[in-house]
C-alpha positions as CSV (number, residue, x, y, z in Angstrom):
1,M,11.9,49.0,-14.6
2,S,11.7,45.6,-12.0
3,V,13.9,45.7,-8.9
4,K,16.0,43.1,-8.6
5,S,16.5,41.8,-4.1
6,N,18.5,39.5,-2.0
7,S,18.0,37.7,0.5
8,E,20.4,35.8,2.5
9,I,20.5,33.1,4.6
10,K,23.8,32.1,6.6
11,I,24.6,28.5,8.3
12,K,27.9,29.1,11.2
13,V,28.8,25.5,12.4
14,G,30.9,25.4,15.0
15,L,32.8,22.0,15.1
16,D,35.6,20.5,18.0
17,E,38.6,19.1,17.6
18,N,37.8,16.3,15.5
19,K,35.2,18.2,13.2
20,V,32.1,17.1,14.8
21,P,29.0,20.1,15.0
22,E,28.9,21.2,18.3
23,K,26.8,24.5,17.4
24,I,24.8,25.2,15.0
25,M,23.9,29.2,14.6
26,W,21.4,30.9,12.0
27,S,20.2,34.0,10.4
28,A,18.2,35.0,7.8
29,D,17.4,38.6,6.4
30,D,14.2,38.4,5.4
31,G,13.3,37.0,8.7
32,E,15.1,39.2,11.0
33,I,16.4,36.3,12.8
34,V,19.6,36.3,14.0
35,D,22.5,33.6,15.5
36,M,19.6,31.4,16.3
37,E,20.8,28.1,18.0
38,A,19.6,25.0,16.1
39,K,20.7,21.1,16.9
40,A,19.7,19.8,13.2
41,A,19.6,21.2,9.5
42,F,19.3,19.8,6.6
43,L,20.0,21.1,2.9
44,S,19.3,20.2,0.0
45,L,19.7,22.3,-3.1
46,W,19.5,21.0,-6.4
47,D,21.7,21.1,-9.8
48,S,19.9,21.1,-12.7
49,K,23.3,20.8,-14.7
50,T,24.7,17.3,-13.3
51,K,20.7,16.3,-12.5
52,D,21.5,15.5,-9.0
53,T,21.2,17.2,-5.7
54,F,23.9,18.9,-3.5
55,K,23.2,18.0,0.3
56,I,24.2,19.1,4.0
57,H,23.3,16.8,7.0
58,L,24.3,18.3,10.5
59,W,23.1,17.5,13.7
60,T,24.9,18.2,16.7
61,K,26.3,16.0,19.7
62,K,23.4,17.5,22.2
63,M,20.7,16.0,19.5
64,P,18.7,13.8,21.7
65,V,17.8,10.7,19.6
66,D,14.4,11.5,19.7
67,E,14.1,14.8,18.7
68,M,15.8,13.8,15.3
69,K,13.4,10.4,15.0
70,Q,11.2,14.0,15.8
71,F,13.1,15.8,12.9
72,Y,12.6,13.3,10.5
73,H,9.1,13.5,10.9
74,Q,9.1,17.2,10.1
75,M,10.7,17.3,7.2
76,F,8.9,14.5,5.4
77,L,5.5,16.2,6.7
78,S,7.2,19.6,5.2
79,M,8.3,17.6,1.9
80,A,4.5,16.1,1.2
81,D,3.2,19.4,1.3
82,S,5.8,21.1,-1.1
83,F,5.8,17.6,-3.4
84,Q,2.0,18.6,-3.9
85,T,2.4,21.9,-4.1
86,A,4.9,22.0,-6.1
87,T,3.5,18.9,-8.5
88,G,-0.7,18.8,-7.6
89,D,0.0,15.1,-8.0
90,D,-2.7,14.8,-5.1
91,K,-2.2,10.5,-5.8
92,M,1.9,10.4,-4.3
93,T,1.3,12.8,-2.0
94,A,-1.5,11.2,-0.4
95,T,1.2,7.6,-0.7
96,M,3.6,9.9,1.0
97,R,1.3,10.6,3.5
98,D,0.7,7.0,4.7
99,F,3.8,6.9,4.1
100,I,4.8,9.1,7.0
101,D,2.5,7.9,8.9
102,Y,3.8,4.7,9.3
103,F,7.3,6.2,10.4
104,A,4.9,7.9,13.3
105,E,3.7,4.7,14.5
106,K,7.1,2.7,14.2
107,M,8.8,5.9,15.3
108,E,6.2,5.9,18.8
109,L,5.5,9.8,17.8
110,K,1.8,9.1,17.8
């Protein structure tokens, strides 16, 4: 008999009077993370019925532009790693990494 388990990830967003995020807190059961603060979040969920992605992109008013550039750079790196693992497509992964290097250069991150 297989045992089913669940893991829960929670994201709480504190909004100002104009519904602009002021605070983002997240918790994860498996990681034993409770109310960890974040300045930005980027969540994408695939709907196989509609063949579309549902997106939640949030950042607080206090997220500095230089950190946003670094955040995107690190997300691109993570996406390339995940793409490689998910597809095994070495050629496209290399192309993605070329773009990531270009992005880092233009954003003066390296």
